[in-house]
N, C-alpha and C positions, 0 to 999 in steps of 0.2 A: 501693222499700223503703230506708229509711235505713240507713246503715252501722252505726248504733248498736244495731240490733236483729238479733242473730244468730238467724235463723230456720232451724230444722231442715227438711230436705226432707220428712220424714214427720211426721205429727202426734204429739203427746205421748201421747195415748191414742186408742183407736178406739171405745171404749164411750161413748156420749153422756153418760151419768151421770158417768163418770169425767172426761170433758172439763170439765164444769161444776165438779165437785168439785176438780179440779186447779187450775182457773182461780181459784176462790174461795180456795184455800189459798195461791196465789201472792201474793195481796194483802198478806199479812203482811210480805213483804219490802219493800213500797213501791218495787219495782224494775220498770220497764216492760219491761226485757229478759226478765224471768221471765214476764210476761203475754203477750208477743208470740207465742210458739209456739202459744198457745191460740186465737188470732184468725185467722179467715179473712181473706184479703187485702181482700175487699169487705164486711167486717163493717159492720153498721148498729147504732148505739148511741143510745139515747134515755134521758136521765136526768131523772127528776123533773119532767117537763113541758117541758124544754128542747127546742130544735130538734134533729132527728136529726143525728148525726155519722156520716159514711160513710168507710170505708177504715181499714185497720189503723193507718197512721201518724197519721191524724187522731184516732182513738180513743186511741192511746197518748199523744198530746200532751195530750189532755184529762186522762187519768189522771196524767200527769207533773205537771200543774198542781195536781191534787187532792193528790197526794202531797207536793208542796212546801208547800201551804197548810194541811194538816191534821196535827195531832200524832198523831191516832189514825185509822187506816184499818183497819177490821176487818169482815169479812162472816162471819156464822154462818148455816149452813143448818139450819133446824129440820126441814123435811120436803122430800123431793124425789121426784117421780114421773117416770118415763121411759116414753114410748110411741114406739117407733121412733126417729126423729131429733129428737123434741120432748121437752124437759125443762122441767118446771114446778117451781120451787124457791121455797119459803117461807123468807125470809131476814130476819135482823136485820142492819141496816147500822149500824155504829158509826163515825161520821165526826166527829172532834173530840168535842164534848160532846153532840151530837144522836144519837139512835138511831132508826132506821126499821125497820119490819117489813113490807116490801112482798112481794108474790108476784111472781116473775119467770118469764117464758116464754123459753126458749132454743131456737133452732133450730140444728141441727148440719148442716154440709155438709162433705164430705170430712174428717170427723173433727175439724173445727174449728168454733168458734162462728161462725155466719153472721149471726145477729141476736139481739137481746135485747129 
């Protein structure tokens, strides 16, 4: 773990729906240090058909690049369903001038996002 990411020993939330909601809310800051506590150390991230990125530091590096390159980074959850450790979220992604409305599946492990 990089020294730039102050990770708490305990997760930010224990309820899977709150983990995802908190993660989405942290995007408004465009600050990877605010996203880091929501991510499992072995998180797997796949974005819009790109190759999967594995590991908290690697995922945070991807988002740091997005934050540097985009004037607008905003995720809005329209609907969210929770079943155990699985969260399905219908979201609008506002990145720069393009808006996306994908559905996302989130898996929670030890109260942190393990994959999306």
